C-alpha positions, 0 to 999 in steps of 0.5 A: 259558698257552693251554689246549685242553680236549677234552670239555665234560662235568663234568670238562672244563667245570669245569677250563675255567672254573677255568683261565679264572678263573685268567687263562689263555687257554682253548679248549674243543672238543666235538662237542655244540653244547649242551655249551656250556651247561655253560660258561655255567652259573652265570656272570655272562657268556657263556663267550665274553664272559669270554674263552673260546673254544668250537669244535664239532667231532670231536676225532679230526679234525685240522682240528677240533683245529687250529681249536680251537687245538692248534698254539698249546696249552701244555697239552692236556686230553683229557676226553671220556667215551671212553678210546679217543678220549682216548688217541688225541687225547692222542697226536696232541697230544703227537706230531704237535703237540708240545704240551708238557703233555698230560693224559688222562683214562682210566677203565681203571686198567691202560691208564692205568698203561701210557700213563703209562709212555709219557709221558702224564700220566694221570688215572684216576678209577676208580683213585682210587675203588678206592683210596678204597674199599679204604682204607675197607673195610680200616679197618673 
């Protein structure tokens, strides 16, 4: 399976490394060339030597998405630090490039729920934290 991950922060790089270790073809797109270091960290080889692909570019630019491999992607993960960017690029991957499985990280619980209703697979770390805090507070 070919997986394209946009954003090489803590979430994106962790998922990328696990997917590559799991035998998948993985491409990571990030606007910061130094974010590549997260992919090499704690590895016995470089990201590219392990079979990974890294593209420097802005995900809101279709050319960068194409260079990173969006046209071949079976799975697309939008994991940048910005909700707006994630939502826009996820919709581009889903609607323009017809990527079969699109996952998007959204911090705002209300927006995450609405976009989930529109067919995007959403991950909302804020909602998870709210749910956990509520369980702990109410258990007291």
